[in-house]
C-alpha positions as CSV (number, residue, x, y, z in Angstrom):
1,I,-0.7,7.9,-19.4
2,V,2.5,8.8,-17.7
3,L,2.4,11.4,-15.0
4,V,5.5,12.9,-13.6
5,T,5.2,14.9,-10.3
6,H,7.1,16.0,-7.3
7,E,4.0,16.2,-5.2
8,P,3.1,13.1,-3.1
9,Y,-0.5,14.1,-2.8
10,I,-0.9,14.0,-6.5
11,A,0.9,10.6,-6.7
12,A,-1.6,9.3,-4.2
13,Y,-4.3,9.2,-6.9
14,T,-2.3,6.8,-9.1
15,Q,-2.5,3.0,-9.2
16,R,1.3,2.6,-9.6
17,T,4.2,4.7,-8.4
18,I,7.8,4.5,-9.5
19,R,10.4,6.6,-7.7
20,I,13.6,7.5,-9.5
21,R,16.7,8.9,-7.8
22,D,19.9,9.7,-9.6
23,G,18.7,8.0,-12.7
24,Q,18.0,4.7,-11.0
25,I,14.6,3.1,-9.9
26,E,14.5,3.4,-6.2
27,V,11.0,2.0,-5.3
28,S,8.3,0.4,-7.5
29,A,4.9,0.0,-5.9
């Protein structure tokens, strides 16, 4: 399942978070 959100409190429920800025991966945790 891929979940896309702009809400950090929703992302807190995921096991892995990838941030994308200007089409580039910024942070992978």
